[in-house]
C-alpha positions in Angstrom: 57.5 161.5 363.7 57.8 165.1 365.3 60.1 164.0 368.1 62.8 162.5 365.2 62.7 165.9 363.6 63.3 167.8 366.4 65.4 165.7 368.4 68.8 166.8 366.4 67.8 170.9 367.4 67.5 169.8 371.2 70.8 167.9 371.2 73.0 171.3 368.6 71.1 173.3 371.6 71.5 171.5 374.8 75.2 171.6 373.8 75.4 174.7 372.9 74.4 175.7 376.9 76.7 173.1 378.2 79.2 175.2 376.1 77.9 178.8 377.4 77.8 177.6 381.2 81.5 176.0 380.8 82.0 179.4 379.3 80.6 182.2 381.7 81.6 179.3 385.3 85.1 180.2 384.0 84.9 183.5 383.7 83.1 184.4 386.2 85.8 181.9 388.6 88.8 184.4 387.1 86.7 187.8 387.8 86.5 186.4 391.3 89.7 185.5 391.5 91.5 188.1 389.6 89.7 191.2 391.3 86.8 190.9 393.9 83.9 188.6 394.5 81.5 191.4 393.7 83.2 191.6 390.4 82.9 187.1 390.5 78.6 186.6 391.0 78.2 189.5 389.0 79.8 187.7 386.0 78.0 184.9 386.8 75.0 186.5 386.5 75.4 188.3 383.6 76.5 185.0 382.0 73.8 183.4 384.0 70.6 185.7 382.3 72.3 185.1 378.2 72.0 181.5 379.7 68.4 181.2 380.6 66.7 183.6 378.3 68.8 181.0 375.3 67.1 178.0 377.8 64.4 179.8 377.4 64.6 180.3 373.5 65.5 176.7 373.6 62.5 175.2 374.2 60.1 176.7 372.8 62.0 176.2 369.6 62.1 172.3 369.0 58.7 172.7 369.7 56.8 171.1 366.7 58.6 170.1 363.6 58.0 168.5 359.7 56.2 169.9 356.7 52.8 169.7 358.6 53.5 171.9 361.2 55.3 174.5 359.1 53.3 177.2 360.8 53.3 175.8 364.4 57.7 175.6 364.0 57.2 179.2 362.5 54.5 180.6 365.6 57.4 178.3 368.2 60.1 180.1 367.1 59.2 183.5 367.0 57.4 183.2 370.5 60.3 181.5 371.4 62.6 184.9 370.7 59.9 187.4 371.8 60.5 185.0 374.8 64.6 185.6 375.5 64.3 188.9 374.6 60.8 189.6 377.4 63.0 187.5 380.0 66.9 189.0 378.9 65.6 192.7 379.7 62.8 191.5 382.8 66.5 190.1 384.4 68.5 192.8 383.9 66.7 195.0 385.5 65.8 192.8 388.8 69.6 192.3 388.7 70.1 195.5 388.8 67.3 197.1 390.3 67.6 194.8 393.7 70.9 192.4 394.0 73.4 195.6 393.4 75.1 193.9 390.6 79.3 195.8 389.1 77.6 197.0 385.4 81.3 196.1 383.4 80.9 192.7 383.8 77.9 192.2 384.3 77.3 193.4 380.7 81.0 191.5 379.5 80.0 188.3 380.5 77.2 188.8 378.8 78.1 189.8 375.3 81.4 187.3 376.0 77.9 184.3 376.2 76.1 185.8 373.4 79.9 185.7 371.8 79.8 181.9 372.3 76.5 181.6 371.1 77.4 182.8 368.0 80.6 181.0 367.4 79.9 177.6 368.5 77.9 175.7 365.5 80.8 176.8 363.7 82.9 174.3 366.2 79.5 171.6 365.9 79.8 171.5 361.9 82.1 168.0 361.9 81.8 167.1 365.4 77.5 165.6 364.6 78.4 162.7 367.7 
C-alpha cells in the first residue's frame, strides 16, 4: 500500500532531478565555452550541490505514505529537509575550501538549479505521463 501512495511523488521528484541535471549540464557547458573551463567546472559543482541535496531530500521524503503513517510521513519530510540543508552547507564548504572554485558561477548555477526546482512543477501539471 505504501509504495502505490508515494509512487507519483517519486516519479515527480525523479523528473525534476533529471530536468535540473540537464539545465546544470547545459549551463556548465555554456560557461566553459563562453568564459573558461574553471567557470564551467564551478558551474557544474554549484548545480551539483543543488541536485545532490534535492536527491537526498526526495529519498527521505517519499519513504512513507498513507493516513496511518502520517507521523512518519511528517518526520521523513522534516528529516529530509534537515538533511538537505546540512548537505548544502557541507558541500558548499568543501567546494570552497578544497576545490578552489570560482564563486560567481558556483552561486549562479546553484540559484539557477533552485529556480528550476521552483518553476518545474508548473511544467508537470498538465503532463502527468
